N, C-alpha and C positions, 0 to 999 in steps of 0.2 A: 327741797328748800330747807333752809335753816331757821329754826324758831327759838333761838336762845333767849331773846328778849321776852317773847310771849311766855315761855316756860318760867322765867324768873318772875314775871308779873303774876302768873297763875299761882305760884308758890306763895307770894305775898298775899294775894287775895284770899287764899284758903285760910289764912290766919284770922281774918276778920269778917268774912262772908261765908255762910254755909255752902260747902262744896266749891267755894271760890267763884260762884256765879249767882246772879239774881234771877235766873230762870233756868230750870234744870237741864234742858236739852243742850244748853251752851257748854256744859261740862264735858261733852264728847264721850259720855258713858256708853252711848249706843254704838260707837265706832272705835273707841280706844284712842289713846294718844292725848296730847295736850291741846286745849283750846287755843284758837288764834285770837290775839288781842288786836283790835282795829285801832288805827291812829286817825285815819280820815278816809273819806270816800268822795268820789266825783263821778257823775254819770253812771256807767255800768261797772265801775271798778272800785274795789276796796284796796286800801294801802295799809298794811299791818305794821306793827311796831318793830318788825325786823327788816323793813324796807322792801317787802315783796308786794307786787301788784297781783291782785286776784280778780278774775271776771266773776261777777256776783250773780248767782241764780237764786238767791233768797230775798234780797232787797228788803231787808228788815221785816221778813215774813209777809211781804205783800204791798206795803204802802208806796214804795218808790216806783210807781208805775211809769213815771217820767224820768227816773234816774235820781241818783243821790245829788244833794245840793242843787236841786233844780232852781234856777235863778229867780223866777217869780215868787216861789215859796220863801226862799232865803230873804229876798228883799222885803217881802211882806212882814216876816217875823222881825227883822232888824228894825224896820220902821215902827212897828207896833211896840217893840220892847223899849224904845226910846221914850215912849209916852206912858210907860208903866206896865208891869208884868202881871198884876192880878189885883182885882178890886173887891171881889165878893159882892158885886152890884151889877145890875143890868148894863149892857153896852149895845150900841146900835149894830155892831158887826154880828152879834148873835142872830139878830133878826134877818140880816142880809144872807147869811149862809143857810139859815133855816128856809127862807123863801126859795133860794136856789136849789137846795136839796129836794124840797117838796115838788118843785117844778120839773126836776129831772127824773124822779122815781114815780112810776105809776102806782095808783091805789093808796096813796098816803095824803093826809090833810095836815097833820101836825107832827112835829119831831121834837124830842128832847135830847139835849147833848149831855153826855157823861164823860168819864175819863178813860175808859177802856172797853174793849169788847166784852170782857167778863162782866163788867158793871152793866153794860147794855143788856146782855142776855139775862142776868139775874133780875134786873128791873122789869124786863119784859114778862118774865114768868110770874113775878109778883103781881103785875098789872093784870095778867090773864086770870090769875086766881081770884083777884079782887073783883074783876068784871063779871066772871062767871059764877062766883060763889062756890067753886069746886076746888079740891085740894091736889089731886094727883096730876102728874104730867107724864107724857111719854117722850123719851129721848131714844136715840139710836146708838147701838154699839159702834164705837169707832168715830163718832162725831164728838168733837170737843167744843164746848161752849164756855170755856174758862174754868177757873178753879173754885167757883162757888159750890157750897156743900151739895146742893140739889143735883149737880151735874157729875159729881165724882162717885158714880154708882155703877155697880156690876150686879146683874140680876141672875136668878136661877134659870133652869131650863124650861120650866113651865110658863105658859103664857100669862098666868095669873100670879106667878110667884112674886112676892115682894122683893125689892132690891136689897142688896147688902152693901155696906160702905166699901169703897175701893181705896180709901185712904184713912189712916188713923186720924181721929179728930172729927170725922163725920158721924153723927149719931144715927142709930138705927131708926129713931123716930123720924129723922129727915129722910133717910133712905127708903122707908116704906111707902112714901108718896111719889117716888120716881120709878116708873116702869120702863124696862129696857126692851126695845124692839130691834129686829134685824133690818139693816139698811137694804133697800130695794126689795123688800118682802111685804107686799100689801096685805097678804092673807094673815101674816103674823100680827100685823097691826090690828086688823079686824078682830082677831081672836082676843087680843089684849083688851080692846074696847068692850067686847061682849062680856068678858070676865069682870069688868069694872064699870058696869052700866051706871051712867049719870054721875060718875065720880071724877072724870078726867076734864081738867080745865083746858089743857093745851097739848099740842104736839109741837116740839121744837126740833128743827132739823137744819143741817147744812145742805142747801139744795144741790150743791156740788161739794162732796166731802173733800177736805184738804188735810185731815189729820190721820189718815191711813194711806197716805199717798193721795193722789188725785183720783177720786172715784165718782164717776158721773151717775146721775139717776137713770135707771132704765126707762125706756119709753113707757109712758102712762103712769109711772110710779107717783110722781108729784101730783098729777091729776087725780089719781086714786086717793091720795091723802086729802086733797081738797074736798073730794066727794064725801069721804067718811066723816070729815070734820063737819061739813054742812049737815049731814044726816044725824049727827049726834050732838049738835050744839057745842062743839069743841073749837077753840081758836087754833089756827095754824100759824106758827111762828117760823119765819125764815131767818136763820142766823146767816146774814150776809156780811159778816165781819171780813171774810176773805173775798167773796164774790161781788159785793156791792161796789159799784163804780169801776169795776175791773172787767167783768165779763161783758158788760154793755153799759151804756150811760145809765140805764135804769136797773142794772144788776140782773140777777137771775129771774126776777119777776118778768122783766122785759124779754130776756132771752128765751124762756120757756113758755111765756104766755100764761103763767099761773099767778093768781092773786093770793097773797098771804094776808092774814089779819093784822099781824104785827111783824115788822121788819127790824132787825138789829144791824147796825153798821159799826165799822171801826176802820183800822188800817188806812185805806186811801183817803177817807173823809178827813183825816187829820194831817195829811200831807207829810207824814213822818213824825208828827208830834202826838202825844198820848191823848187820843180822842175816841170816844164811842158815841153811839146814839141809838135810840129806838123810836119808831114812828108807826103811826096807824091812822085810822079814821078819826074824825072829830069825836064820834060817840065813844070810842075806846079811850082815846087820849085824855078826854075830859074827865075820866075817872081818876086822874092823877091829882095830887095836891099841887097847888092850893085850891083848885076848883072842885076836886073830887076827894074821895076818902082814902085812896091808895097813896101812902107816903113814900116819897123818894126825894133825896136831896144830895147836894155835894158842893162844898165850898168852892172847889176849883172847876166845877162844871161850867162850860162856856168861857173858860179862860181865854183872855184876849189873844195871847200868842198862838194858842192852838186854833182858835177861830180864824185868825189871819192866815195861818198856813193852810187850813182846810178850804177857806174861801178862794185862795189863789189856786189851789189844786183843782177844785171843782169847776172854777171858772174856765181854766184851760181845757178840761175835758168836755165841758159843755159847749165851748166855742169851737172845738176842733174834734168832732166825733170821728174823723178819719183815723185818729189815733188807735181806736179799737180795731179797725181793719188792719192797720199796719202792724200792731203788736201781735195780732192773731196770725198774720202772714209769717212773721218771724218765728213764732212758736211752731207753726206747721212745718216750716223749713227745717227747724231743729229736729222736730219729730222724725221727719223723713230721713234726715242725715244719721241720727242715732240708730234708727231701725236698720238702715243699710249696713253700717259698720258692725253692729252686733250680730246681724244675720251672717255677714261675710266671715265673722270670726266664730260663728256657731255658738254664740252665747245665748243660753235659754233666757227668755225675757218676755214681758208684756209691757206695753206702754199705754198709759191712759192720758187723754188730753181733753180739756174743755177750754176753748179760748186761749188765754195766756197762762193757764195752769196745766202742768204736765208732770208726770212722774214715771220712773222706770222701776218695774217690779221684776225681780229675778226668779220668775216662775213662768211656766208655759201656759198656765190656765188663766181664764178670764178673772179679773179682779173686780168684784162688784159689791163686796161688803167687808167687814172687819175680819171674818174668818179666812176669806180667800186672800186678803191682803197679808195675813200672817203666814201664808205658805211660802213666801219668798225666801230665797237663800240669803240669810243675813251675813254669812261669812263672805259671800260674793259681794254683797253691798259694801262691807267694810273695805275690801280690797279696791272696789270701784271708787269709793269716797276718797281714800288716801292716794290712790293713783291719780285722780283728777286734781287733788290738792297739790301734789308734787308738780303737776303740769301748769299750775297757776289758775285753777278753776275751783270756785267754792260753791258746793251744793249743801243742802241741809245735812247735818251730822246725825241723821236718823233715816231709816228706811221707811218710816211712817209719816213723811212730810212731803207735800207737793213742792215743786219748783215754781217760782214766780218770775215770769219774764218781764223785762223792762223795755220800754220803747227806746231807751238810751243805747241798747245793744245794736251794734252794726252787723251787717252780714259777714264782715271780716271776723268779728268776734265769734259769730256762730260757726263759721268755717274752722276757726282755730279750735273751738270747743269740740266739733265733730272729729277733727284730726286727733285731738288729744284723747278722745274716747276710743278711737281706733287703736292708738298706742296702748292704752290701758286694757282694752279688750283682749289684746294678744296675750296678756299675762294672766287673764282670769281662768 
């Protein structure tokens, strides 16, 4: 495919935007080449500035679970925009979407809306610290919770080693309160807790990791976290920015039958507009201002356009739960098809899948944490990415990102994709 227009637009963007993009992975640094500039999208397809149509397996990193420009969402946004775009005052629609979200998700009583997943996770950790009166948190290598300072941490090898900043601009003082654990390793978590007795406020985790490819939790791992949190008066935070309202109507809590103390949302809950949220029991949420001492605020939180989009999306998912079975069936179909053609072409690989999240890792070993995810052959991935792009298929320009399947995909789209992967695999 030809990308002259995208190349020209990228050159212009680099003059006024750092790296030419407003989120780093979009720059194609992980795969090489020039980023694709999108002109519009509909259903399962992207249409770029060069006139190419691409089957989309990223779907704005998850929220387009029902496809791009989903009519009920678009209609809701247009209708609301005609009545004003932002007020900085309460609106009835905020209560409506809050009531719906609370009814759909197990184990939450109250929810507060913010503007991004990053903001949701950042606020959830502050709330956990304020509620428990403790400072330290545990996060997991390979789990991404946004670019807040507390989350950009890389730790030493010892279980009790203080973290060190993973980005300039993050202070050592902030880093020392973040402890890094290994995903799917409950014994490692227990050792960290033992070395930091009565100092840990919360454990935050993606119940299904999506930022080292799709990495499922091992059997009993999440239950093990729930148990150690209960035993040590630590709050368990599920970052369901990716999994919430995607893996099931009630998210990962429903899918795995594990109750978190605080849950963070984003992506789907905004119907494609910038929305995040965090939710918990009455007891925990009432620690937030204005009724409690933990301060959190945002002028655009509960923005009417975002609330309208989110309400339309959640209403559709709540009224038609068969969507989850349908989208999972399509993902399983894709999984089987990819497995067959890669095996037929003797391409070394491992595929991870949970519901409508799936990723291909170019290594023969099991992928269960950040270290094993890093063993994949990145040169193979680069060829795979560009090969698919040339066939009219767009996947994430990084080996460390999950694919997100949309209900708008047809089985014809899936067959086209599988055939394209077969062509690409012959050249790997």
